[in-house]
C-alpha positions in Angstrom: -24.1 95.3 75.1 -22.1 92.3 73.8 -23.3 89.0 75.0 -21.3 87.8 78.0 -21.4 85.0 80.5 -21.9 85.2 84.3 -21.9 82.7 87.1 -25.1 82.5 89.2 -25.0 80.9 92.7 -27.8 79.3 94.7 -27.3 77.7 98.1 -30.1 75.1 98.8 -32.0 75.9 101.9 -30.5 79.4 102.1 -31.2 81.3 98.8 -31.7 80.8 95.1 -30.7 83.0 92.2 -33.0 83.1 89.2 -32.1 84.4 85.7 -34.9 86.4 84.0 -35.6 87.5 80.5 -32.3 88.6 79.0 -30.3 85.7 80.4 -30.2 82.0 79.3 -28.8 79.2 81.5 -26.1 77.4 79.6 -24.9 74.9 82.2 -25.8 74.0 85.8 -23.4 72.3 88.3 -23.8 70.8 91.7 -21.0 71.6 94.1 -20.2 69.1 96.9 -17.7 69.7 99.7 -16.8 66.7 101.7 -19.9 64.9 100.5 -22.3 67.8 101.5 -24.2 69.7 98.8 -23.1 73.3 99.4 -24.2 75.2 96.2 -25.6 75.1 92.7 -23.8 77.1 90.1 -25.2 78.1 86.8 -23.4 79.6 83.9 -25.7 82.0 82.1 -25.5 83.8 78.8 -26.3 87.4 79.5 -27.8 89.1 76.4 -28.2 92.5 78.1 -28.0 94.0 81.6 -30.8 92.6 83.8 -31.9 92.3 87.4 -31.4 88.9 88.9 -33.9 87.7 91.5 -32.3 86.4 94.7 -34.8 84.9 97.1 -34.1 83.7 100.6 -35.4 80.3 101.3 -36.1 80.9 105.0 -38.5 83.3 106.6 -39.1 86.1 106.0 -38.3 85.0 102.4 -36.8 88.3 101.4 -36.6 88.9 97.6 -33.8 91.0 96.2 -33.4 92.3 92.7 -29.7 92.5 91.9 -28.4 94.3 88.8 -26.2 92.1 86.7 -23.7 94.9 86.4 -22.4 93.8 89.8 -21.5 90.3 88.5 -18.1 89.3 87.1 -18.5 88.8 83.4 -16.7 86.4 81.1 -16.1 86.6 77.3 -16.8 82.9 76.8 -18.5 79.9 78.5 -15.0 78.3 78.7 -13.7 81.3 80.7 -16.7 81.0 83.0 -16.0 77.3 83.5 -12.3 77.9 84.2 -13.3 80.5 86.9 -15.9 78.2 88.4 -13.3 75.4 88.6 -10.9 77.8 90.3 -13.5 79.0 92.8 -14.4 75.4 93.9 -11.1 73.8 94.3 -9.1 74.2 97.5 -5.8 72.3 97.4 -6.3 68.7 98.6 -9.7 69.3 100.2 -12.5 67.0 99.0 -14.8 68.9 96.6 -16.6 68.0 93.4 -18.3 70.0 90.7 -20.7 67.9 88.7 -22.5 69.0 85.5 -26.2 68.2 86.0 -27.7 65.5 83.8 -29.6 67.1 80.9 -27.7 70.3 81.3 -26.6 71.9 78.1 -22.8 71.6 77.7 -22.4 73.7 74.6 -19.8 76.1 73.5 -21.7 79.3 72.7 
């Protein structure tokens, strides 16, 4: 498999998505909508097909193992950034996507 990029989503207080061996987080963004933290998005470099771990953060804390083959894949980190920007902007609605401090902002 050629290395590709994927966008992982976590919703604080609802669920978190974790990359495992075979995927490296490249960048992480906080998404705010009208001043409220709605999601955390991570762009990950996928070196091979893996199973992502999605854990609910409320009882009964269900853990799902989701094959990465179900995620949209991007040929470059820039293509993933462009898609993330598209997914988080809604006309004139107030939303912000902020790169986390200390996050790697590299072109792989």
